[in-house]
C-alpha positions as CSV (number, residue, x, y, z in Angstrom):
1,M,0.1,0.2,0.0
2,F,3.0,2.4,1.1
3,K,4.9,1.6,-2.3
4,M,1.6,2.2,-4.6
5,N,1.3,5.6,-2.8
6,L,4.4,6.9,-3.3
7,N,4.1,5.2,-7.2
8,L,1.0,7.6,-7.0
9,Y,2.8,10.6,-5.6
10,F,5.6,10.3,-7.7
11,K,3.3,10.1,-11.2
12,L,1.2,13.3,-10.0
13,F,4.4,15.2,-9.0
14,T,5.9,14.4,-12.6
15,F,2.4,15.2,-14.0
16,I,2.8,18.8,-12.0
17,L,6.2,19.6,-12.8
18,S,5.4,18.7,-16.6
19,L,2.2,21.0,-16.8
20,T,4.0,24.1,-15.0
21,A,6.8,23.9,-17.8
22,S,4.3,23.5,-20.5
23,Q,2.6,26.5,-19.3
24,A,4.4,29.1,-21.3
25,H,4.4,27.2,-24.3
26,A,0.4,26.6,-24.0
27,N,-0.1,30.4,-23.7
28,K,2.9,31.4,-25.8
29,I,3.7,34.3,-23.3
30,Y,7.3,35.2,-21.9
31,N,7.8,38.0,-19.5
32,I,10.9,40.2,-19.3
33,Y,11.5,41.0,-15.6
34,L,13.0,44.5,-15.5
35,D,14.2,44.8,-11.9
36,S,15.3,48.6,-11.0
37,D,14.9,51.6,-8.8
38,F,11.7,53.5,-9.9
39,T,12.2,55.6,-6.5
40,G,15.5,57.1,-6.0
41,T,16.8,57.0,-9.5
42,K,13.4,56.9,-11.3
43,A,14.0,58.5,-14.6
44,S,17.0,56.1,-15.3
45,S,14.5,52.7,-15.0
46,L,11.5,54.8,-16.9
47,S,14.1,55.1,-19.5
48,I,15.3,51.7,-19.7
49,E,11.5,50.3,-20.0
50,Q,10.7,52.6,-22.6
51,G,14.1,51.4,-24.3
52,I,12.8,47.9,-24.0
53,E,9.1,48.5,-25.2
54,T,10.2,50.1,-28.0
55,A,12.3,47.6,-29.5
56,L,9.7,45.1,-28.6
57,S,7.0,47.1,-30.4
58,E,9.0,47.3,-34.1
59,I,8.4,43.2,-33.8
60,N,4.5,43.9,-31.9
61,H,6.1,42.4,-28.7
62,K,6.3,38.8,-30.6
63,I,9.1,36.8,-31.5
64,L,8.7,33.5,-32.6
65,D,4.7,33.5,-32.3
66,Y,5.7,34.0,-28.3
67,Q,4.2,37.0,-27.0
68,F,6.5,39.1,-24.9
69,K,5.7,41.6,-21.8
70,V,7.8,43.3,-19.2
71,I,7.4,43.4,-15.9
72,K,8.2,46.1,-13.8
73,K,9.9,45.2,-10.7
74,N,10.9,48.1,-8.1
75,H,14.1,47.4,-6.0
76,R,14.6,51.1,-4.9
77,G,18.2,50.4,-4.6
78,N,18.2,47.9,-2.2
79,S,20.2,44.7,-2.7
80,L,17.5,42.6,-0.3
81,R,14.7,43.7,-2.3
82,S,16.3,43.1,-5.7
83,K,17.0,39.4,-4.7
84,R,13.6,38.8,-3.6
85,N,12.5,40.0,-7.2
86,L,14.8,37.3,-8.6
87,E,13.4,34.9,-6.2
88,S,9.9,35.9,-7.8
89,Y,11.2,35.5,-11.5
90,L,12.7,32.0,-10.4
91,K,9.1,31.3,-9.2
92,N,7.2,32.4,-12.6
93,P,7.8,29.6,-15.6
94,N,6.6,32.3,-17.9
95,A,9.5,35.0,-17.1
96,L,12.4,34.2,-19.4
97,L,15.2,37.0,-18.2
98,V,15.9,39.6,-16.4
99,F,16.9,43.7,-17.3
100,S,18.6,45.3,-14.5
101,G,18.6,49.3,-13.7
102,L,21.2,52.1,-13.2
103,H,22.5,50.5,-9.4
104,S,25.8,48.3,-9.3
105,P,25.7,47.3,-6.0
106,P,22.5,45.2,-6.2
107,I,24.2,43.2,-8.8
108,L,26.8,43.0,-7.1
109,A,25.3,41.4,-4.1
110,N,23.3,38.9,-5.6
111,K,26.0,38.0,-8.5
112,D,26.2,34.8,-7.0
113,F,22.8,34.0,-6.5
114,I,22.1,34.9,-10.3
115,N,24.7,32.7,-11.4
116,Q,23.7,29.7,-9.7
117,N,20.8,29.5,-10.6
118,R,21.6,30.5,-14.1
119,I,19.5,33.7,-13.9
120,L,19.6,35.2,-17.9
121,L,20.3,39.1,-16.5
122,L,20.9,41.9,-19.4
123,D,22.4,45.0,-18.0
124,P,22.0,48.1,-19.7
125,W,23.2,50.8,-17.0
126,A,24.9,49.1,-14.5
127,A,28.9,49.9,-14.6
128,A,30.6,48.2,-12.0
129,G,33.8,46.2,-13.3
130,S,33.0,43.0,-11.9
131,I,29.5,42.9,-12.6
132,T,30.1,40.8,-15.9
133,R,33.3,38.6,-14.5
134,S,32.7,36.0,-13.2
135,N,35.1,33.5,-10.6
136,T,33.2,30.2,-11.8
137,E,32.4,28.8,-15.0
138,E,28.8,30.1,-14.7
139,N,28.3,33.8,-16.3
140,W,24.9,34.7,-16.8
141,I,25.0,38.3,-17.0
142,F,25.5,40.4,-20.0
143,R,26.4,44.1,-20.3
144,L,25.9,46.9,-22.9
145,S,27.1,49.9,-21.0
146,I,29.8,51.6,-19.6
147,D,32.2,49.3,-18.0
148,D,34.3,50.5,-15.0
149,Q,37.4,48.6,-16.1
150,K,37.3,50.6,-19.0
151,A,35.6,54.2,-17.8
152,G,38.2,55.4,-14.7
153,Y,41.0,55.7,-17.9
154,V,38.6,57.5,-20.4
155,I,37.4,59.9,-17.9
156,S,41.4,60.4,-16.8
157,D,42.7,60.7,-20.3
158,N,40.2,63.5,-20.9
159,A,41.2,65.2,-18.3
160,F,45.2,65.0,-19.0
161,K,44.3,66.1,-22.4
162,E,42.8,69.4,-20.6
163,G,45.9,69.8,-18.6
164,L,43.9,68.3,-15.4
165,K,46.6,66.5,-13.9
166,K,46.2,66.2,-10.1
167,P,42.8,64.8,-9.0
168,F,41.0,64.1,-6.0
169,L,38.5,60.7,-5.9
170,L,35.3,61.8,-4.5
171,L,33.1,58.5,-4.5
172,E,30.4,56.9,-2.9
173,D,31.3,54.1,-0.5
174,T,29.7,50.9,-2.5
175,G,31.3,48.2,-4.7
176,W,30.5,50.7,-7.6
177,G,32.9,53.5,-5.5
178,R,35.3,51.0,-4.7
179,S,35.4,49.6,-8.5
180,N,36.1,53.2,-9.7
181,E,38.7,53.9,-7.0
182,K,40.7,50.9,-8.3
183,T,40.4,51.4,-11.8
184,M,41.3,55.5,-11.8
185,T,44.1,54.3,-9.5
186,R,45.5,52.7,-12.3
187,A,45.0,54.8,-15.2
188,L,46.8,57.7,-13.2
189,A,49.4,55.3,-12.4
190,K,50.0,54.7,-16.9
191,K,50.6,58.4,-16.7
192,G,53.4,58.5,-13.4
193,L,50.0,60.3,-11.8
194,K,48.2,59.5,-8.5
195,P,45.4,60.7,-6.7
196,T,46.1,64.1,-4.6
197,G,43.5,62.3,-2.2
198,V,40.5,60.1,-1.6
199,K,37.1,60.9,0.2
200,W,34.5,58.7,0.5
201,F,30.5,59.2,1.0
202,N,27.7,57.5,1.9
203,W,23.7,58.2,0.3
204,G,21.7,60.6,1.6
205,L,24.4,62.8,2.8
206,G,23.5,66.5,3.8
207,I,24.1,69.6,2.1
208,N,26.5,70.7,5.3
209,N,28.8,67.6,5.1
210,A,28.8,67.9,1.5
211,K,30.4,71.3,2.0
212,L,32.7,70.3,4.7
213,T,34.3,68.0,2.3
214,L,34.7,70.0,-0.9
215,R,36.7,72.9,1.7
216,D,38.8,69.9,2.7
217,I,39.2,69.4,-1.0
218,A,39.8,72.7,-2.2
219,L,42.4,73.2,0.8
220,S,44.5,70.3,-0.9
221,D,46.7,70.5,-3.9
222,A,44.0,69.1,-6.4
223,D,43.1,70.7,-10.2
224,V,39.8,68.7,-10.6
225,I,37.8,66.5,-8.8
226,F,36.6,62.7,-10.1
227,F,33.2,62.3,-9.1
228,V,31.6,58.9,-8.8
229,G,27.9,58.9,-7.1
230,N,24.2,59.1,-8.4
231,A,21.8,61.8,-8.8
232,P,20.7,62.3,-5.5
233,E,24.2,63.0,-4.3
234,G,25.0,64.6,-7.3
235,K,23.0,67.3,-6.7
236,T,23.7,67.8,-3.1
237,F,27.4,68.1,-3.9
238,A,26.5,70.4,-7.1
239,K,24.3,72.9,-4.7
240,A,27.2,72.9,-2.3
241,I,29.8,73.4,-5.0
242,F,27.3,76.4,-6.3
243,E,27.6,77.7,-2.5
244,L,31.3,78.1,-2.3
245,N,33.5,81.0,-3.4
246,Q,34.7,80.9,-6.7
247,S,38.2,80.0,-5.5
248,E,37.1,76.7,-3.7
249,R,34.9,75.5,-7.2
250,L,37.3,72.7,-9.0
251,P,36.2,71.4,-12.1
252,I,34.1,67.9,-11.7
253,R,34.5,65.4,-14.6
254,S,31.8,63.0,-13.4
255,H,31.0,59.2,-14.0
256,W,27.4,59.0,-15.6
257,G,25.4,58.5,-12.7
258,I,24.4,61.6,-12.1
259,T,22.4,61.5,-15.1
260,G,20.1,58.9,-14.5
261,G,17.5,60.9,-12.2
262,D,16.6,64.7,-12.0
263,F,19.6,66.2,-11.5
264,A,19.6,68.4,-14.7
265,D,16.1,69.6,-13.3
266,I,17.7,70.9,-9.9
267,I,20.7,71.8,-11.2
268,N,19.4,74.1,-13.6
269,K,21.2,75.9,-16.4
270,N,21.8,79.0,-14.1
271,I,23.4,76.8,-11.5
272,R,25.4,75.0,-14.1
273,K,27.2,78.3,-15.5
274,S,28.8,78.4,-12.0
275,L,30.3,74.7,-12.0
276,D,32.8,73.3,-14.7
277,L,31.2,69.9,-15.1
278,Q,31.7,67.0,-17.6
279,F,30.7,63.3,-17.1
280,I,31.2,60.1,-19.3
281,Q,28.6,58.7,-21.8
282,T,28.4,56.7,-24.4
283,S,28.8,57.8,-28.5
284,F,25.2,58.4,-29.3
285,S,22.8,60.9,-28.4
286,F,19.4,62.1,-29.9
287,N,20.2,65.5,-29.4
288,S,23.1,65.3,-31.9
289,S,22.1,67.3,-34.9
290,S,23.0,64.7,-37.5
291,L,21.0,61.4,-36.6
292,D,20.5,58.9,-39.9
293,D,17.3,57.3,-40.9
294,Y,17.7,54.8,-38.8
295,S,18.1,57.2,-35.2
296,L,15.1,59.0,-36.5
297,G,12.8,56.1,-37.1
298,V,13.6,55.1,-33.5
299,F,12.7,58.2,-32.1
300,E,9.7,58.1,-34.1
301,S,8.9,54.4,-32.4
302,A,9.2,55.8,-29.1
303,K,6.9,58.6,-29.9
304,A,4.7,56.5,-31.2
305,Q,4.5,54.2,-27.9
306,Y,4.8,57.3,-25.5
307,P,2.6,60.7,-26.7
308,Q,5.0,62.7,-24.1
309,L,7.9,62.1,-26.0
310,S,7.7,65.1,-28.7
311,V,11.7,66.2,-29.2
312,P,14.6,64.0,-27.8
313,K,15.1,66.5,-25.0
314,D,11.8,64.9,-23.7
315,L,13.7,62.0,-23.3
316,K,14.9,62.0,-19.6
317,A,18.1,59.6,-19.0
318,Q,18.3,58.6,-22.3
319,T,21.3,56.3,-22.1
320,G,18.7,54.0,-20.3
321,F,16.8,54.1,-23.5
322,I,19.5,54.0,-25.8
323,H,21.3,50.8,-24.3
324,A,18.4,48.9,-23.6
325,Y,17.1,49.5,-27.1
326,D,19.9,48.1,-28.5
327,L,20.5,45.4,-25.6
328,T,16.5,44.1,-26.5
329,K,17.4,44.4,-30.5
330,L,20.3,42.3,-29.1
331,L,17.9,39.8,-27.4
332,I,15.3,39.7,-30.1
333,A,18.3,38.5,-32.9
334,S,19.5,35.7,-30.0
335,I,15.9,33.8,-29.8
336,K,15.6,33.9,-33.1
337,Q,18.8,32.4,-33.9
338,A,18.0,30.0,-30.5
339,G,14.6,29.5,-31.4
340,L,12.1,28.8,-28.7
341,T,10.7,25.4,-27.0
342,G,8.2,27.1,-24.4
343,D,10.4,25.5,-21.6
344,R,11.8,28.2,-19.8
345,N,15.1,26.5,-18.5
346,V,15.8,25.0,-22.1
347,D,15.0,28.4,-23.9
348,K,17.2,30.4,-21.4
349,L,20.2,28.3,-22.0
350,A,19.9,28.3,-25.8
351,I,19.6,32.2,-25.5
352,H,22.7,32.1,-23.5
353,Q,24.7,30.2,-25.8
354,S,23.4,32.0,-28.7
355,L,24.1,36.0,-27.3
356,E,27.9,34.5,-27.3
357,S,27.7,33.3,-30.9
358,L,25.7,35.4,-32.8
359,T,26.1,35.1,-36.8
360,S,25.0,38.0,-38.5
361,P,25.2,41.7,-37.4
362,V,22.6,43.6,-35.5
363,K,22.1,47.5,-36.4
364,G,21.5,49.4,-33.1
365,L,21.9,53.5,-32.2
366,I,25.3,53.1,-31.0
367,K,26.8,50.9,-33.8
368,T,26.3,47.7,-35.8
369,Y,27.2,45.5,-33.3
370,K,29.6,42.0,-34.7
371,K,29.6,39.4,-32.4
372,P,29.2,41.7,-29.7
373,F,29.6,38.8,-26.7
374,T,31.5,35.8,-26.7
375,A,32.0,32.8,-24.4
376,Y,33.3,33.6,-21.1
377,D,36.3,32.3,-19.7
378,K,38.8,34.4,-17.0
379,M,41.5,35.0,-20.1
380,N,38.7,36.9,-22.1
381,N,37.3,39.0,-19.1
382,N,35.8,41.2,-21.5
383,A,33.5,38.5,-23.1
384,H,30.2,39.9,-21.7
385,E,31.1,43.5,-22.8
386,A,29.3,44.7,-25.8
387,L,31.0,48.2,-25.9
388,T,34.2,48.9,-26.1
389,F,36.7,51.8,-25.1
390,S,35.9,53.3,-28.9
391,D,32.2,53.7,-27.8
392,Y,32.8,56.1,-25.1
393,V,32.8,60.1,-24.8
394,M,32.6,62.6,-22.1
395,A,29.3,65.0,-22.2
396,H,28.0,68.1,-20.7
397,Y,24.1,69.3,-20.3
398,G,23.1,72.1,-22.8
399,I,20.8,75.3,-21.9
400,D,17.9,72.7,-22.6
401,N,19.0,70.1,-19.9
402,Q,20.0,68.0,-22.9
403,V,23.2,66.0,-23.2
404,I,25.6,66.9,-25.5
405,L,28.6,64.8,-26.6
406,I,32.0,66.2,-26.8
407,K,33.7,64.4,-30.0
């Protein structure tokens, strides 16, 4: 009797598993999770969402007869909440992959969990160098964004060309900030230079602390500040610099985290007149005066999806849109190359392999991608990076808060 019950339970359990596995196939639906911060850096998250949706809209949200839907998950910059969103993804048999947002710390904190559970994660913004470098054979994170193993070199090289050779590093006290300290220090060392000093700050710092920090930096021998932080802290430091005496204001060469929120709205053109501010970006902007037909067509597609977008300057934190759009185009090409069975585990493995071995070029906004990813190993640690040094530039804000690339 006991043996018969065991057999019955086993058959029932097997039936339930097969039913769950075939659910996506029967419904012909797959979900894309967007695990991002829709609170503190809302503009960047909305921009990423718009980029994904615009690319999908061009194929009516359908790939190989499967309907694709974006599900937004707000981790609010919290790593534990992000892990819960990833756990939610694992429980959803229709969830095929995850897009991340601006923040590096949630990905860094959960990187082992992501790779151990083979969560296919596409990164269109978060820049910490170690995100796409795994210590194990499993590496399920692909990035189309700035990589901090390169960003520090670009920022320091451009500052050096301007004659700025005594940088002070002002960095947020997170894995992202520490990643940049290492890269910037190495980049300066290649020129026979070293930072004049390093100061760390935490999220949510007040303006008085910011002023004290900046006055200490002004008393050093520094001729420029290399800033690594996001829009909330960037606004605080920018306000603090504006309130300093002119003689205490140093040029700022920033990472791009400041562009992910409402920095340009709060630190408006009148304040920016008193600041010497540049920040790193990638090499395409809708604000260019020479957009080709392809780029204009993409913006028209975005306008059709989002009527609030009338002109390019209406697209806030547009880097998120650009990277997410291009990354979704690579995803679509990879899915078409891999095929879909309806079994999430089978399909995400096939897409992972396809991303590493795309056979046809894919046209995007930044460039046409020819084999952007390859199979990962520790000797080829750029394998899951779609962009290179040649795709990076510095930029500044224009009078209409638009990002203007410096080429």
